[in-house]
ROSE-4610 file (N, C-alpha, C; in Angstrom, 1 decimal, always signed):
// ROSE-4610
residu = [M/M/M/P/P/P/Q/Q/Q/M/M/M/S/S/S/P/P/P/L/L/L/L/L/L/W/W/W/L/L/L/C/C/C/M/M/M/F/F/F/L/L/L/N/N/N/M/M/M/V/V/V/L/L/L/I/I/I/L/L/L/I/I/I/F/F/F/M/M/M/M/M/M/I/I/I/I/I/I/V/V/V/Y/Y/Y/F/F/F/V/V/V/I/I/I/I/I/I/I/I/I/D/D/D/S/S/S/L/L/L/D/D/D/P/P/P/T/T/T/T/T/T/K/K/K/V/V/V/H/H/H/K/K/K/M/M/M/K/K/K/L/L/L/D/D/D/K/K/K/F/F/F/I/I/I/N/N/N/S/S/S/W/W/W]
num = [1/1/1/2/2/2/3/3/3/4/4/4/5/5/5/6/6/6/7/7/7/8/8/8/9/9/9/10/10/10/11/11/11/12/12/12/13/13/13/14/14/14/15/15/15/16/16/16/17/17/17/18/18/18/19/19/19/20/20/20/21/21/21/22/22/22/23/23/23/24/24/24/25/25/25/26/26/26/27/27/27/28/28/28/29/29/29/30/30/30/31/31/31/32/32/32/33/33/33/34/34/34/35/35/35/36/36/36/37/37/37/38/38/38/39/39/39/40/40/40/41/41/41/42/42/42/43/43/43/44/44/44/45/45/45/46/46/46/47/47/47/48/48/48/49/49/49/50/50/50/51/51/51/52/52/52/53/53/53/54/54/54]
x = [-5.8/-6.3/-7.5/-8.6/-9.8/-9.7/-10.4/-10.4/-11.0/-10.3/-10.9/-11.6/-12.6/-13.3/-12.6/-12.7/-12.0/-12.4/-13.6/-14.1/-13.3/-13.1/-12.3/-10.9/-10.3/-8.9/-8.9/-9.9/-9.9/-10.1/-10.9/-11.1/-9.8/-9.1/-7.8/-6.8/-6.7/-5.8/-6.0/-7.3/-7.7/-7.4/-7.6/-7.3/-5.8/-5.0/-3.5/-3.1/-3.6/-3.3/-3.7/-4.9/-5.3/-4.4/-4.0/-3.1/-1.7/-1.2/+0.1/+0.0/-1.1/-1.3/-1.4/-2.1/-2.3/-0.9/-0.1/+1.2/+2.1/+2.1/+2.9/+2.5/+1.1/+0.7/+1.2/+1.1/+1.6/+3.1/+3.8/+5.3/+5.6/+4.9/+5.2/+4.8/+3.7/+3.2/+4.2/+4.8/+5.8/+7.0/+7.4/+8.6/+8.4/+7.2/+6.9/+6.9/+6.3/+6.2/+7.6/+8.5/+9.8/+10.6/+10.3/+11.1/+10.7/+9.6/+9.2/+10.0/+10.3/+11.2/+10.6/+9.4/+8.9/+8.9/+8.6/+8.6/+10.0/+11.0/+12.3/+12.9/+12.5/+12.9/+12.3/+11.1/+10.4/+11.2/+11.5/+12.2/+13.5/+14.3/+15.6/+15.4/+14.4/+14.2/+13.9/+13.1/+12.8/+14.1/+14.9/+16.2/+17.1/+17.2/+18.0/+17.6/+16.3/+15.7/+16.0/+15.9/+16.2/+17.7/+18.5/+20.0/+20.3/+19.7/+20.0/+19.5/+18.4/+17.9/+18.8/+19.6/+20.6/+21.9]
y = [-27.1/-26.3/-27.1/-26.4/-27.2/-27.6/-28.6/-29.1/-28.0/-27.7/-26.7/-27.4/-26.9/-27.5/-27.2/-28.1/-28.0/-26.7/-26.3/-25.0/-23.8/-23.8/-22.7/-22.7/-23.9/-24.0/-23.5/-23.8/-23.4/-21.9/-21.3/-19.8/-19.1/-19.7/-19.1/-19.2/-20.3/-20.5/-19.5/-19.4/-18.5/-17.1/-16.7/-15.4/-15.1/-16.1/-15.9/-15.7/-16.6/-16.5/-15.1/-14.7/-13.3/-12.2/-12.3/-11.3/-11.3/-12.5/-12.6/-12.1/-12.4/-11.9/-10.4/-9.9/-8.4/-7.7/-8.3/-7.8/-7.8/-8.9/-9.1/-8.0/-7.8/-6.8/-5.4/-5.1/-3.8/-3.6/-4.7/-4.6/-4.4/-5.2/-5.1/-3.7/-3.2/-1.9/-0.8/-0.9/+0.1/+0.0/-1.2/-1.4/-0.8/-1.1/-0.6/+0.9/+1.5/+3.0/+3.6/+2.9/+3.4/+3.3/+2.3/+2.0/+3.0/+3.7/+4.6/+5.9/+6.5/+7.7/+8.9/+9.3/+10.6/+10.6/+9.5/+9.4/+9.5/+8.9/+8.9/+10.3/+11.0/+12.4/+13.3/+13.0/+13.8/+13.5/+12.2/+11.9/+12.6/+12.6/+13.2/+14.7/+15.3/+16.8/+17.0/+16.2/+16.4/+16.2/+15.2/+15.0/+16.2/+16.7/+17.9/+19.1/+19.3/+20.4/+20.2/+19.0/+18.6/+18.9/+18.4/+18.6/+20.1/+20.9/+22.3/+23.1/+22.6/+23.3/+23.1/+22.1/+21.9/+22.7]
z = [+27.3/+26.2/+25.6/+25.4/+24.9/+23.4/+23.1/+21.7/+20.8/+19.7/+18.8/+17.6/+17.1/+16.0/+14.7/+13.7/+12.4/+11.7/+11.9/+11.3/+11.8/+13.1/+13.7/+13.2/+13.1/+12.6/+11.2/+10.4/+9.0/+8.9/+9.8/+9.8/+10.2/+11.2/+11.6/+10.5/+9.8/+8.7/+7.6/+7.2/+6.1/+6.5/+7.7/+8.2/+8.1/+8.5/+8.4/+6.9/+6.1/+4.6/+4.0/+4.4/+3.9/+4.4/+5.6/+6.2/+5.4/+5.2/+4.5/+3.1/+2.4/+1.0/+1.0/+2.0/+2.1/+2.3/+3.2/+3.5/+2.2/+1.5/+0.3/-0.7/-0.9/-1.9/-1.5/-0.2/+0.3/+0.0/+0.3/+0.0/-1.4/-2.3/-3.7/-4.2/-3.7/-4.1/-3.8/-2.6/-2.1/-3.0/-3.3/-4.2/-5.6/-6.1/-7.5/-7.5/-6.5/-6.4/-6.2/-5.4/-5.3/-6.5/-7.4/-8.6/-9.7/-9.6/-10.6/-10.5/-11.7/-11.7/-11.0/-11.3/-10.7/-9.2/-8.6/-7.1/-6.6/-7.2/-6.7/-6.9/-7.9/-8.1/-7.0/-6.7/-5.6/-4.3/-4.0/-2.8/-2.7/-3.9/-3.9/-3.7/-4.3/-4.0/-2.6/-1.9/-0.5/+0.3/-0.1/+0.6/+0.5/-0.7/-1.0/-0.1/-0.1/+0.7/+2.2/+2.6/+4.0/+4.3/+3.5/+3.7/+3.6/+2.7/+2.6/+3.8/+4.4/+5.6/+6.8/+6.8/+7.8/+7.5]
């Protein structure tokens, strides 16, 4: 394996950190949306309709 320059290591590390932060933001966003009442009501309505269709 060839020797990598410190700059390349730094770029890779920053890239990984950015991806992790982005994933965490998405997860928190989904949790916040799910915890809100209107969306859960909509989900329940969709579930009821789905169950009734069966």
